[in-house]
N, C-alpha and C positions, 0 to 999 in steps of 0.2 A: 619553395613550397611544392608539395606533390600535387598531382592532378586531383587526387581524392580530396586533399585539403582545399584546393581551389574550388572544387565542386561544392563543398559544404559551406564555404563563404557565400557563394552565389545562392545557395539554398536559403541561407539565413537572410540574405537581402530580399529574396522573394517573399519570405515569411513576413518581414517587416512591412513590405509593400502591401501585403494583404490584410493588415490590421484593421483598416477602416471597413473593408468588405465583411470581415467577420463580425465586427462590433455593430454594424448597421443591419445585420440580418434580423428580420422580424421573427417573432415566435412561430408564426405559421411556417415560414421557410425552414427554420431549424427542425421543427417537428416533421415536416414532409420529408426532409433529408433522413432523419432518424428512422422513420417508418420504412422508407424505401431501402435504406441501407440494411435494415434487418431482413427484409425480403430477399435482397440480393445475396446476402451472406448464406441464407438457407438454400437458395437456388444454386449457390456455388459450392456446396458441401464437398462434392467429389473433387473439384478443382483445388479446394483448400487442402483436403486430405492428401492429395497427390504430392503437393509441395511439402506438407508436414512430414510425410514419410521420409523425404530426403534428410530432414533435420534429425528424425528419430534414428535413421540408419547411421548417420554420422556420430550421434551421441553414443550409440551402443559401441561403435568402433573405437571411440575415445575412452570407453570404460566408465562413463558417468554412472552414478548410483541410480538405483531404481526410483528413489524419491525424486531425483533431479529429472530423470526421464519422464516420470509422471507429470511433472510441471510443463513439459513440452507437448504432451499429447493433445491433439485436436481430433476427437472422435465425434460421432453424431451428436451425443449428448452435450458436449462442450461447445460445439458449433451452435446448437439450439440455445444454450445458455448465453453465448455471445449475442445472438440475435435478440433474446429476451432482455438482455442488459440494455440494449439500445432502446427497446420499447419501454423499459422502466424509466430511462432518462426522458423519453418522450412524454411520459405522464407527469414528470416533475414540473413544478412551477418555474418559469423562466426568471432567474434572479436579476437579469440586466434591467436597470431602470427602477428597481424596487426602491421605495422610500423607506429607509431604515428607521428614521425618526425625523421630526420636524418641530420647529418652534418659531415664535414671533418675538423679536427683540423690542425693547421699549420705544425705539425710534421707528418701529413699523417694518423693519426688514424681516422678510420671511426666509428662514434658513431651513434647509433640508440636507440630510445625508443620503446619497443615492448610490446604489450599487453599479459599478462599471467593471468591464473586463480588465484583466491584468495586462493583456497585450499578447506577446509571443512567449509561449511556454515550451521549453525543451524538456522532453521526458527521456531519461536514459535508464534502461531497465534490463533485467536479465531473465532468461528462461521463458517465463509464461507469455506466449504470444497473444493470449486473450487481452492482455494489457493494451495492445495496439488498438483494439476496437473500443475497449472501455474508455481509454484516455481520449481517443478521438471524439467519441460521442459526448463526453462530459465537457471537453474544451469547446467544442462547437456550440453546445447548448448555452454555455456561459459566455459566449461571444469572443472566445480567444482563438488565436492561431496556434497550432501545435506542430512541433518538430519532434518526430519519434525516432529514437535510436535504440533498437532492441539488441540483445546479445547475439554474438555470432552463432551460438548454438541453435537459435530460432530464426536465422536469417531468411530462409526460403518461406517460412510460414508468415513472417512479418511482411515480407515483400508482397505476397499475394493478397494479404488482407488490406494493405495500403493501396494496392492497385484497385481493388474492388471499391473501396471507399471513395477514391478519387474519381472512378467511373461514375459513381452516383452523383458526386458533386457536379460533374460536367453535365449530366442529364438534368440536374435541378438548376442549371445555369448559375451555380455558385463558383466563385474563384477556387479552382482546385488547390491553389497554394495555401489555403487555410489548413489543410491537413497534408503533411509531408512525412514520408518515411525515408530516413537516410539510407541510400543504396550502397553502403560499403561497410565492411567490418574493420577497416583500417583504424588502428588505435591513434595514429598521428592525426587523422581526420577528426576524430572525436576531440582530441586535445585542441585542435584548431577551432572547433565549434564552441568550446568552453571559453574562448576569449572574445567571442563576438558580442560583447556587451552593448555595442551600439545598435544591435539588431534584436537581441534576445533579452527579455525582461526577467525571466526566472528559469532556473533549472530544478527539476524534480527528479532525483535519482531513486531507483528502487533496486537494491542489490546488497551484496556482501561488502566485507571490509576493503577488498582491493578496489572496488568501484568508489567507495567513499574516500579512500586515500588519494585516488586520482583526482577526485573533485576538489579535495583540500589543496592539492598541489597546483592544479592548473586553472580552476575556474575563477574568472573575473566577474562572473554573473552571480547575483544572489541565489542561494541554494536552500531549498526546503528538503531536508533529508528524510527519506523513508528507509531508515537504517535497519540493521539486524534486529530480530526479536528474541532477546534472551528473556523468555517469559517464565514467571514463577507461579507456583501454587503453594500456599502455606496451609497445611492441615493442622488446625488448632487442637488443643487438648480435649475439647468436648464435641468435636465434629461428628455428624452423622456418618458413620463409617461406610454404610452401604451406598449412600449418595456420593460420598467422597471417592469411593472406588470407581463409580461410573463416570464421575466428572474427570478424574485423572486419566482414565482410559480414553475418554472422548478427546480430551485436550492433547494427548500425545499421539493417539493412533489414528483418529478419523482421517486426518490428512497431515502427515508429519512434515511435508515439504513446504509448508507455508509459514509466514512470519508470526502468526498468532498461535502456533502450536507450542505446547509446553516443553520447556527444556530443562528446568530444574524444579524438583519437588522438595519442599522443606516440610519436615514432620516434627511435631512436638514430641519430645522424649517420653512424655507421660502416656502416650498411646502407641508409641513406635512398635513395641513388642506385640501388641494386639493387631495393629493395622498392617505393618510392612510385610510380614511373611506371605500373606495372601495377596497383597497388592503387587509385590514383586513377581510372584508366580503368575498372576494374571497378565502382567506386562510381558513377561517372557513367553507366555503362551501365545501372545499376539506378535511375537517376533521382535520384541524390543530388547536391545542390549542395555542392561542396567549397570550404571557405575555409581559407586557410593562412597561415603566417608567410612572411616574405620568402624564406627558403631553400626552403620548399616550392614557392613560386611559380616559383623559378628551375629547379627539377627537373621539375615537372609542368605540363602545359598546362591552360588554362582553369580555373585556381584563383583564386578571388576573395581579396582581402586580408582577413585575420582581424583584427578590431579588439580592443581590450582588453575590450570588452563581450562579444565572442563567447566568451571563455574562461570567462565566468561565466553562460552562457546554457543553459537547458534548452530545446532546440528543439521536441521532440515532433513532429518531422516530418523529411523527408529532407534534412537539412542536417548537415554534419559539419565540425568545425574540426580542423586538423592542425598540430602544431608539431614541428619537429625539435629535439631536445635533445642535449646533449653526452654524456649518459650517465645512469646511474641517479640520480646526485645531483641533476641538474637536473630529472629526471622527478619525483622525490619532492618537490622544492621546489615545482614547479608544482602538484602534487596538493594539497600542504598549503595553498597559497594559494587555490586555486579549487574544491576539492572541496566538495560539499554533504553529505559523509559517507554517501553512498548505496552506490555499488558501484564498485570499481576492480579492474583485472586486469593482470597482467604476463604477457607471452608471452616465455619464455626457456628456454634449456637450461643456464643457469648456476645451480646449486643455491644457492650463496651469495647471489646476487642475488634469487632467489625467496624465500629465508628472510628476507632483509633487508626485502623489500617487504612480506611478510606481517607482520613485526614492527613496521614503522614506519608503515604506512598504517592508520589507525584508523577506516575507514569501516565501515558495518554489515555488509558482505560484502567480502572480499578474496580474489581468485581467482588461480590460477596456471594458465596454458595452457587457459583456458576462457572462454566468452562471458559478458559481464555479464548476459545474459538469464536466467542461472540463479539470480539472487537473487530467489527466489520460493518461497513456502511449499510449494506443491505440488511444485516441482522439487527442493526440498531434503528432501522426505520428511516434511514437517511437517503434511501435510494442507492444508486450506484456510487462507487468511490473511485478516485484516481489512485488511491493508496492510503497508507496509514503513516502520517507524519510523526517522527520522533523529535522534531524541532519545535520548540515552544513559540517561536516567531515565524511566520505570521499565522500559522495554523498548527494544531496539535491534535493528533488522533486521525480518524477517518476524514479524508478530504473529499467533500462532495461539491455540488455546484456553488454553494455560497462561499466556500473556501477558495474557489477559483476566481473570485471577484475581489475587488477592493472598493473603497468608497470615496466619493468626492462630495464637496459641499456645493450645493446649488443655492444661490442667494438672489432673492427677488426684491427689488426696491421700487420706489416711486419718486426718484430724484434725491434721495438722501445723500448728504455729504458728511464727512467726518469732521467734527468740530476740533 
């Protein structure tokens, strides 16, 4: 076993040893940490950006796409957003100890289901260093210990953020092992981490197919995948075309490097000639490379051919695939075949079609007449999120504080015995 592998085993042991410390924190202690951590992150803006520049320079040298580089950037606004994210968690109700439901049995036993932390959560994620702060804040507020392993492309950014958070833990007299950032990019060390099922309760990965394939191959720990987002919008036969144009542009262009960005546009053939030429031109004006089926190419100019691989691809950049379909039946069939269960939307004025779409599409979020970009914990009023789960067990969709807890039965008696 390499030194890095030995190091992550020790790290996992320390995380397990800190479980009681995290679970027993009072709401006041958690909130004081979150408030102070937000202040320290703002005060450390220059320190953070100096480390972030190291990652950005390396990313440019490697030739990463502009969308991927955008995910790495920590500028003044994003540092403010990270701090505000911690304050948003501060404002949320503490889920630990909440009584979900209770009842009294005929024999007088009082039964309650109570929220408790999951234990030790290992987050493995790529690119976006703000996840380090978001995940740490959410896990601490929900009484969990968290082990954070970001991508090598954000190594310096993640390390400085972890250092700042642990400094605040020490100041607040909280065991600093409740938040740990893995200090290596060694792949073997990560594989070692994934078999520490005696210390780690859950793995939450956020990333692309290569990360998910590694999890499937190596993890002995339960996994809640935050998998790729092959998100669809279906423009139905009677959609409001002006609204549809704005929604499609927003879903694709506003921030193309995120998981809830639009990747495939399905258009009913009844309005394709009316809608697509202008829509394609607007997308291309925004720098989007458009790929399409043969019918789309016949209707619109400068559209590249969409291959079978395109329908299954999360681009995370300004590329969009378009397919003309015969109606809602074909649209639903396409989504069933290629969806990653992330986010799908229908643009329609037909209530029956809207309700059918909502009923038959089983992705984590299904929308009517709205952008896919709304599948987000903050946008849905859930507060901050640790990510968007594409796994139906134990959580599905944006994972906030409640989804980072489980439930136990608390039973109170007065001497009852079972007959």
